[in-house]
C-alpha angles and dihedrals in degrees: 000000000000112000109202146338118216132025122352115187118225089217123211124236106232118215134201123233090270088055095247117132114279100220095176092059090041090058090050090052093049092052092045089056097048093044089055099051105266109163099208141006117229107197130191097014127131091291089050091058091237091162091071097042119097116236089255092051091045093057092041091055092046093048092047090052093048091049096047095043087052095192094304089125133357118280116215118191127209106230105156130130141167085243108075096204092047088054090049090054092048093047091053091051092049090050090052093056092052111259119164097221146352133241110208122191122209117260110278134200097009087039119173143219125284088260088051090053090056092049092046094053094039091055091049094045092052091054097062141033095222126108112258131213116204114224117212116185108146093176088069103031104034088227128101125201105223119220093249089053090051088052091054091048092048088065090068107095100231098038096093109158149008132228100215113203100153090109088224106124091184089059092049090050089053091050091050092048097053106030125083118272091243091058105097125221119204123189112241092194123071092213092057103051096110097044091052093046088053091063095046104283118156101215148295139294094213142200097186090054086077087076104019104033097152095051093044090051090048094053086065098035095049091050094048090046089055097252093127095161095057091044089053092048092051092047094050094044089057097051097092090048093046091051091049090052088061099042085107129023115296129282096026096080097040093051089048090050090052088054089055092055095049109272098123135267115323109245124179138191115237137290082043114075140177120297121269113256095244091052092049087059091052091049095046092049092052091048091049092049089051092049097245097120 
C-alpha cells in the first residue's frame, strides 16, 4: 500500500482578499507542481492552513485537488485531529472524494501517552481502507512518536509510512533500523532530505517544493538513481532558501515566496499574518541567490 517515492509537495491553500479559497490560483499551483515533476500532492496539511478551514471547506479543497489532479499523481489528504473521532469522520469523507492516501498528525494540545498514540491511529486506520502516513512533528504538537511506537503502528496493515519532522536524525535512524523495509520514511524537513534518504528513506513531504518543485524532486531522484554527488549539490544549494522559508512560522514565508514568483498576493487566515519587513528581506535575498527572482 505504498503511496509514492520522491517528492510530495505540502501544497498551500491560496486565499482571496476576503479570505475565501482562491480555487483559480490553486489549480495553477497544482498544474505547476505536476508539470515540474512533483511525485505527490499533499493537500490540507499544516502548510495548507487546514486548522483554519471549516470541515466543509476542507473537503471542498480536497475534492477540488483530487478532481484537478485527475490521477496524474497521488493525492494525500491531511485529515488529522486531536479528537480521534473527528479524525475518523474526516478520513471517511476524504476517502469518499477519492484521495489516494491520508496524512495523520499526532494528537496535539491534549496529547496522549505512547499507548494512546497507538490506540488513536489504530482506531483511525480501522475506519478506512486507505494507506496512512503518520506525521510526527513534536515542535508543533508537543508530542513525539517514539521509535518503538512507530514499530507497533507499522504492524497495522494500512499504516504504511511516517513523515518524520522531529529533526532528530538519531531517532529516524532508530525507526529505520527496527521497522520493516516496506514501511516508508519521508523527511518532513527540507534540509534533511539527503540524510534521511541515506538511511533508506523514500522521499520528502516538502514545503520548498511549492516554489522549486523540479529541484526538490531531483534531490530524491538523483540519489535513488545513484548520482549521490548531484543529489548532495542540489540539497546543499537549497539550504539557504530552506532556512529562509522557516524564518517565520510556516506557511507565512512560503506563501509570501509564491507571491514573489507570480502566484497572487499572499493572504492568510488569522492568527497568521503578513511577514515582518526584516524577514521579507531575508526571504528575498535567499530567493535572489537561488535565481528565483
